[in-house]
LUMBA-190882 format. One record per residue: residue in three letters; x, y, z of N, C-alpha, C in turn. Coordinates in Angstrom, 2 decimals, m for minus. Layout:
LUMBA-190882
<site code="ALA" n_east="X" n_north="Y" n_up="Z" ca_east="X" ca_north="Y" ca_up="Z" c_east="X" c_north="Y" c_up="Z"/>
...
***
This chain:
LUMBA-190882
<site code="MET" n_east="13.33" n_north="m8.81" n_up="2.71" ca_east="13.34" ca_north="m7.59" ca_up="2.95" c_east="12.33" c_north="m6.57" c_up="2.73"/>
<site code="TYR" n_east="11.96" n_north="m5.73" n_up="3.61" ca_east="11.07" ca_north="m4.76" ca_up="3.48" c_east="11.36" c_north="m3.69" c_up="3.12"/>
<site code="THR" n_east="10.11" n_north="m2.70" n_up="2.42" ca_east="10.30" ca_north="m1.19" ca_up="2.27" c_east="9.48" c_north="m0.77" c_up="3.19"/>
<site code="LYS" n_east="9.93" n_north="0.43" n_up="3.80" ca_east="9.03" ca_north="1.22" ca_up="4.84" c_east="8.42" c_north="2.24" c_up="3.78"/>
<site code="ILE" n_east="7.27" n_north="2.23" n_up="4.18" ca_east="6.33" ca_north="3.18" ca_up="3.63" c_east="5.58" c_north="3.94" c_up="4.63"/>
<site code="ARG" n_east="5.07" n_north="5.29" n_up="4.31" ca_east="4.35" ca_north="6.01" ca_up="5.39" c_east="2.98" c_north="6.38" c_up="5.00"/>
<site code="MET" n_east="1.85" n_north="6.25" n_up="5.97" ca_east="0.53" ca_north="6.56" ca_up="5.43" c_east="0.13" c_north="7.75" c_up="6.25"/>
<site code="VAL" n_east="m0.79" n_north="8.57" n_up="5.51" ca_east="m1.41" ca_north="9.68" ca_up="6.02" c_east="m2.47" c_north="9.27" c_up="6.38"/>
<site code="TYR" n_east="m3.24" n_north="9.32" n_up="7.39" ca_east="m4.58" ca_north="8.91" ca_up="7.87" c_east="m5.54" c_north="9.94" c_up="8.36"/>
<site code="TRP" n_east="m6.76" n_north="9.61" n_up="8.39" ca_east="m7.87" ca_north="10.50" ca_up="9.08" c_east="m9.12" c_north="9.79" c_up="9.26"/>
<site code="LYS" n_east="m9.90" n_north="10.13" n_up="10.27" ca_east="m11.39" ca_north="9.70" ca_up="10.44" c_east="m12.23" c_north="10.33" c_up="9.45"/>
<site code="GLY" n_east="m13.03" n_north="9.67" n_up="8.52" ca_east="m14.06" ca_north="9.91" ca_up="7.95" c_east="m15.36" c_north="10.17" c_up="8.62"/>
<site code="GLU" n_east="m16.67" n_north="10.06" n_up="7.89" ca_east="m17.71" ca_north="10.09" ca_up="8.58" c_east="m17.82" c_north="8.50" c_up="9.11"/>
<site code="LYS" n_east="m17.71" n_north="7.63" n_up="8.26" ca_east="m17.78" ca_north="6.02" ca_up="9.05" c_east="m16.58" c_north="5.21" c_up="8.58"/>
<site code="PHE" n_east="m15.62" n_north="5.70" n_up="7.74" ca_east="m14.35" ca_north="4.83" ca_up="7.72" c_east="m13.13" c_north="5.69" c_up="7.97"/>
<site code="TRP" n_east="m12.11" n_north="5.03" n_up="8.16" ca_east="m10.71" ca_north="5.68" ca_up="8.26" c_east="m10.26" c_north="5.85" c_up="6.71"/>
<site code="LEU" n_east="m9.85" n_north="6.85" n_up="6.26" ca_east="m9.14" ca_north="7.32" ca_up="5.26" c_east="m7.83" c_north="7.43" c_up="5.13"/>
<site code="GLY" n_east="m6.89" n_north="6.95" n_up="3.96" ca_east="m5.40" ca_north="7.09" ca_up="4.06" c_east="m4.95" c_north="7.28" c_up="2.48"/>
<site code="LYS" n_east="m3.83" n_north="7.79" n_up="2.84" ca_east="m3.07" ca_north="7.80" ca_up="1.38" c_east="m1.34" c_north="7.30" c_up="1.68"/>
<site code="ILE" n_east="m0.93" n_north="6.68" n_up="0.88" ca_east="0.68" ca_north="6.48" ca_up="1.06" c_east="1.59" c_north="7.78" c_up="0.70"/>
<site code="LEU" n_east="2.01" n_north="8.15" n_up="1.47" ca_east="2.52" ca_north="9.39" ca_up="1.54" c_east="3.66" c_north="9.46" c_up="0.44"/>
<site code="GLU" n_east="4.44" n_north="8.42" n_up="0.10" ca_east="5.37" ca_north="8.53" ca_up="m1.14" c_east="4.63" c_north="8.18" c_up="m2.32"/>
<site code="HIS" n_east="3.48" n_north="7.89" n_up="m2.40" ca_east="2.66" ca_north="7.45" ca_up="m3.79" c_east="1.28" c_north="8.11" c_up="m3.47"/>
<site code="PRO" n_east="0.85" n_north="9.34" n_up="m3.34" ca_east="m0.38" ca_north="9.95" ca_up="m2.92" c_east="m1.27" c_north="9.47" c_up="m3.69"/>
<site code="GLU" n_east="m1.09" n_north="8.77" n_up="m5.07" ca_east="m2.41" ca_north="8.39" ca_up="m5.76" c_east="m2.65" c_north="6.82" c_up="m5.37"/>
<site code="ILE" n_east="m2.13" n_north="6.58" n_up="m4.25" ca_east="m2.76" ca_north="5.21" ca_up="m3.76" c_east="m3.34" c_north="5.69" c_up="m2.58"/>
<site code="MET" n_east="m4.71" n_north="5.34" n_up="m2.63" ca_east="m5.61" ca_north="5.86" ca_up="m1.45" c_east="m6.55" c_north="4.86" c_up="m1.17"/>
<site code="SER" n_east="m6.79" n_north="4.57" n_up="0.04" ca_east="m7.78" ca_north="3.45" ca_up="0.48" c_east="m8.47" c_north="3.73" c_up="1.63"/>
<site code="GLN" n_east="m9.58" n_north="2.94" n_up="2.39" ca_east="m10.36" ca_north="3.26" ca_up="3.72" c_east="m10.20" c_north="1.81" c_up="4.22"/>
<site code="GLY" n_east="m11.08" n_north="2.06" n_up="5.42" ca_east="m11.01" ca_north="0.71" ca_up="6.56" c_east="m11.94" c_north="1.34" c_up="7.51"/>
<site code="GLU" n_east="m12.68" n_north="0.20" n_up="8.00" ca_east="m13.27" ca_north="0.43" ca_up="8.94" c_east="m12.56" c_north="0.35" c_up="10.20"/>
<site code="THR" n_east="m11.51" n_north="m0.08" n_up="10.30" ca_east="m10.23" ca_north="0.08" ca_up="11.63" c_east="m8.92" c_north="0.46" c_up="10.97"/>
<site code="LEU" n_east="m8.55" n_north="1.03" n_up="11.64" ca_east="m7.21" ca_north="1.28" ca_up="11.35" c_east="m6.17" c_north="0.39" c_up="10.59"/>
<site code="LYS" n_east="m6.26" n_north="m0.88" n_up="11.41" ca_east="m5.72" ca_north="m2.12" ca_up="10.98" c_east="m6.18" c_north="m2.58" c_up="9.37"/>
<site code="GLU" n_east="m7.34" n_north="m2.31" n_up="9.29" ca_east="m7.85" ca_north="m2.89" ca_up="7.88" c_east="m7.43" c_north="m1.61" c_up="7.00"/>
<site code="LEU" n_east="m7.38" n_north="m0.31" n_up="7.43" ca_east="m6.80" ca_north="0.55" ca_up="6.39" c_east="m5.54" c_north="0.34" c_up="6.14"/>
<site code="GLU" n_east="m4.47" n_north="m0.11" n_up="7.04" ca_east="m3.43" ca_north="m0.18" ca_up="6.97" c_east="m3.17" c_north="m1.43" c_up="5.92"/>
<site code="ASP" n_east="m3.85" n_north="m2.47" n_up="6.17" ca_east="m4.00" ca_north="m3.83" ca_up="5.53" c_east="m4.15" c_north="m3.47" c_up="3.86"/>
<site code="ASN" n_east="m5.13" n_north="m2.67" n_up="4.01" ca_east="m5.59" ca_north="m2.08" ca_up="2.28" c_east="m4.68" c_north="m1.28" c_up="1.78"/>
<site code="LEU" n_east="m4.12" n_north="m0.64" n_up="2.53" ca_east="m3.11" ca_north="0.37" ca_up="1.67" c_east="m1.68" c_north="m0.67" c_up="1.08"/>
<site code="ARG" n_east="m1.53" n_north="m1.62" n_up="2.02" ca_east="m0.40" ca_north="m2.61" ca_up="1.98" c_east="m0.75" c_north="m3.09" c_up="0.61"/>
<site code="ASP" n_east="m1.68" n_north="m3.80" n_up="0.34" ca_east="m2.47" ca_north="m4.58" ca_up="m0.84" c_east="m2.28" c_north="m3.52" c_up="m1.96"/>
<site code="ALA" n_east="m2.66" n_north="m2.19" n_up="m1.74" ca_east="m2.60" ca_north="m1.52" ca_up="m2.99" c_east="m1.81" c_north="m1.13" c_up="m3.34"/>
<site code="TYR" n_east="m0.53" n_north="m0.85" n_up="m2.27" ca_east="1.03" ca_north="m0.63" ca_up="m2.71" c_east="1.48" c_north="m1.72" c_up="m3.75"/>
<site code="LYS" n_east="1.09" n_north="m3.19" n_up="m2.83" ca_east="1.88" ca_north="m4.27" ca_up="m3.84" c_east="1.15" c_north="m4.61" c_up="m5.30"/>
<site code="LEU" n_east="m0.15" n_north="m4.09" n_up="m5.26" ca_east="m0.54" ca_north="m4.11" ca_up="m6.68" c_east="m0.17" c_north="m3.18" c_up="m7.61"/>
<site code="MET" n_east="0.21" n_north="m2.07" n_up="m7.37" ca_east="0.78" ca_north="m0.86" ca_up="m8.07" c_east="2.29" c_north="m1.56" c_up="m8.23"/>
<site code="LEU" n_east="3.00" n_north="m1.91" n_up="m7.50" ca_east="4.40" ca_north="m2.50" ca_up="m7.65" c_east="4.35" c_north="m3.57" c_up="m8.91"/>
<site code="MET" n_east="3.30" n_north="m4.28" n_up="m8.87" ca_east="3.43" ca_north="m5.53" ca_up="m9.59" c_east="2.39" c_north="m5.46" c_up="m11.01"/>
<site code="ASP" n_east="2.02" n_north="m4.17" n_up="m11.19" ca_east="1.29" ca_north="m3.97" ca_up="m12.25" c_east="2.27" c_north="m4.20" c_up="m13.49"/>
<site code="ASP" n_east="1.68" n_north="m4.57" n_up="m14.41" ca_east="2.24" ca_north="m5.02" ca_up="m15.78" c_east="3.64" c_north="m5.96" c_up="m15.47"/>
<site code="VAL" n_east="3.46" n_north="m6.79" n_up="m14.72" ca_east="4.67" ca_north="m7.84" ca_up="m14.15" c_east="3.82" c_north="m9.38" c_up="m14.49"/>
<site code="PRO" n_east="4.17" n_north="m10.18" n_up="m15.41" ca_east="3.89" ca_north="m11.24" ca_up="m15.80" c_east="3.84" c_north="m12.36" c_up="m14.69"/>
<site code="SER" n_east="2.74" n_north="m13.22" n_up="m14.45" ca_east="2.64" ca_north="m14.04" ca_up="m13.39" c_east="3.67" c_north="m15.10" c_up="m13.30"/>
<site code="ASN" n_east="4.63" n_north="m15.10" n_up="m14.33" ca_east="5.57" ca_north="m16.15" ca_up="m14.31" c_east="7.00" c_north="m15.28" c_up="m13.95"/>
<site code="TYR" n_east="6.97" n_north="m14.31" n_up="m13.13" ca_east="8.19" ca_north="m13.52" ca_up="m12.69" c_east="8.93" c_north="m14.46" c_up="m11.59"/>
<site code="GLN" n_east="10.45" n_north="m13.91" n_up="m11.57" ca_east="11.02" ca_north="m14.41" ca_up="m10.59" c_east="11.57" c_north="m13.53" c_up="m9.67"/>
<site code="LEU" n_east="11.95" n_north="m13.62" n_up="m8.49" ca_east="12.76" ca_north="m12.70" ca_up="m7.36" c_east="14.33" c_north="m12.92" c_up="m7.43"/>
<site code="LYS" n_east="14.90" n_north="m11.72" n_up="m7.19" ca_east="16.33" ca_north="m11.99" ca_up="m6.91" c_east="16.77" c_north="m10.87" c_up="m6.14"/>
<site code="GLU" n_east="17.42" n_north="m10.93" n_up="m5.00" ca_east="18.19" ca_north="m9.85" ca_up="m4.34" c_east="19.36" c_north="m9.50" c_up="m5.18"/>
<site code="ILE" n_east="19.12" n_north="m8.00" n_up="m4.97" ca_east="20.59" ca_north="m7.26" ca_up="m5.53" c_east="21.22" c_north="m6.49" c_up="m4.28"/>
<site code="SER" n_east="22.27" n_north="m6.17" n_up="m4.60" ca_east="22.88" ca_north="m5.20" ca_up="m3.77" c_east="22.97" c_north="m3.74" c_up="m4.55"/>
<site code="VAL" n_east="22.73" n_north="m3.04" n_up="m4.25" ca_east="23.01" ca_north="m1.42" ca_up="m4.53" c_east="23.67" c_north="m0.46" c_up="m4.01"/>
***
């Protein structure tokens, strides 16, 4: 199961810069749009997993 997130991005002097629209505190950069997207995806995952111990388990639930 995947969560869709939106990024807002622009071209700086050297790099592509962007933020995750739903979490504007997450910002990154990349030499290409693909690298920016990958970096934002990694930053989002790090934010979600912050303070989660390494021995966590996953289970899908219905809401």
